[in-house]
N, C-alpha and C positions, 0 to 999 in steps of 0.2 A: 110232206113233213110239216109237223107243229111248229110253229115261230114263237107262239105266245099262247096263255089263256088269259080270261080276262072275265071276272064273276065275282059272287058271293065267296069270302072264306067261311067254310062252315065246319071245320076241323083242325086242331093244329096238336101236334105231338112232338116228341123229339126228334128233330130232322125231318117232319113230314107235315105238309101242308096241303088240306083237300080244298080245292076250289071247284063251286058248282057253276058250270056254264050250259045255259039251256036245258036243264034238268038232269044234267049229268056231271057227276063228281069225279074229279080228277085228281088223283092221288099223286102230290109232288114230292120228292126227296129232295132236299135242301139243305143249306147252311146254316149255323147257328146266325149267323150276320143277315141274312136274309129273314130268317124267323123275327128277330129283332126288329124289323122294320114293316113287319106286319098290322094291320088294323087288327080291331076287336073281333071277336065272332060276329058274322053275320056283315062285316063291313066289305067293301068293293076292294078288289087287288089284282093287280096284273103282274105275272110272273112270265120272264122268258125261260123258253123250255128246250131241253135235248131229250130226245128219244133214244135210250141205250139198249140195243138189241144184242144178245146172245142165243146160244143155243138153249140154255135152260131158263132164260127170263127175258122178259122185256120191261125195262123200266123207264119212268118218265121223271127228269128231274127239272127243278124249278130254281128260278134265280130274280131277285129284286131288280139286278139292272144288267145290261148288257155285258159291262165290262166282267163282272162275276161269271155270267156264262162264258165269256172267251177264256178265262183264267181256268175255268173248268176242263173246257174243251182242250185247249193246251195241256193241262195236265195229264188227262187220259190217253193224250197221244205219248206220253213218255212211256216206254218200255218198263212195265213192271209196275205201274201205278194205274190202279182201277178208280172207279166211281168212289168207293167208300173211301179210301184214300186222299181222294180230291176234295171231297166234303171235309174230312178233317183238317186239311189244309185250311180250306177257305173258310171255316168258322172259328180259326185263330187269326187269320190276317184278312186286311181287307185286300181288293183288288189292287190297290195304288201301291200298299206294301208287297204283296205278292210280286208286282211288275218290278217293283226297287230292290226287292233281293234277289230277284235273277238277273237283273240290269248289272248289279255290284258284286255278282258272286257269294252274296251271303247266304248259303246255304244251310248254316245252322238255325236259322229262325224257323225252318221248316221241321225240327226234328224236335221241335215242343209240340206238335201236333201228335195225337194217338197212331200209334203204329207205323210211324215214319222213322226210320232209323238213319244213321249219319249217311252210309252208301247210297239210300234212296232220295235223300236232299242232296247230296252231291250230283247224282244222274239227272236229277230234274233241272239243276240249274246248268248243266254242261250240254245237256240235249236242247234246252231252250234259247240259251244263249247264243248260240249259231246264228240265232235272229240279229243279232246285235252287234257283229263282230267291229272290232275297232277300225278295220278295213272302210267297212261301210259307212261307218259314220262320218269318218275324216273325209272320204271319198264321194259320200252322198250329201249327206245333211250339211255338215261344216261346210262343204265346197259351195253348195247352193244358196246359203245362208250366211253372209257377212258378220250378221250379229251375233249368232250362234258360233261362228268360228272363233271370233273374237273372245267369247265367252271360254271355249276349250283352250284357247292358246294362252289365255291370261292366268289359266289355271284354277279358274272360279268352279267350274265342274258340275255345277248345280244344272244348268242348261241341258249339258250332254247328258247328265244322268236322266234326266225328265223325258228327254226324247226316246232315250234308249227304253225306259218304263214303259213309253205309250208305244213304242214299237212292237214290245212284248204284249200289251193288249191289243195289238192287230190295228194299228194305224201305219200309215207308211211314214218313212222318216221325212217326207215334205210337209205332210200333213201335221205332224208331229212338232216339225220345228217351227211352223208358222203359228201354232197354237202357243207353244211354250213362248216363244220371245215376244209375245204381246204382254207379257209380265215380267215385274223385277227380278233378277237373278237372283237378289239377294235374299228371296224368299227361301224357306226350307224346302229340299227338293219334294217330299209329298204333297206339300201345299200348293207347288207348281203344278203338278200330277193331276191334282183335285179340278184346280182352276181350269187347266187346258181341257180335262175331260168334259166339262160344264160348256166352254166355249165349243167344241167340236160336236156335243150333242145339240147345241142350239142351232 
């Protein structure tokens, strides 16, 4: 299984990057967000990959961050959501915004993406939100972390929403809680998520 490709960027077009590694050019379908983070042609890049296999095609997808890759993999696990729709969504929202929308049940944001109707957007939220039920938060994160429990009980909500979003991105509740509570609960939720992701990556 391919985990990532690292090499020279030799071609780019709409939602496609070609990376040359050891003389082989890998064509990776990707998002506008990842495209915007690429170097000039000829520069070196690293993309985290997902190999998608179906009866009539084998496609390689690449992403600038593991967080975006995780979001893509979660999206294509939702019934009725294929790679094309997943790329469309992740071209419009960052991984942090995606995770926050799922955590807070804000499905309307996804309808701004091409080919995503309200029913599909609602299905995405419903299926993925199972990962972060209220019972899991109160019985897992809040109970094991007094700082987070205080944030939840006081009604601030920023800490619990940030933890929920990190769980959507694939981190355990304990990892997410430890990372998030290292920062000021008064910060915007999206900023808390970004800071926590940096801390977790380190």
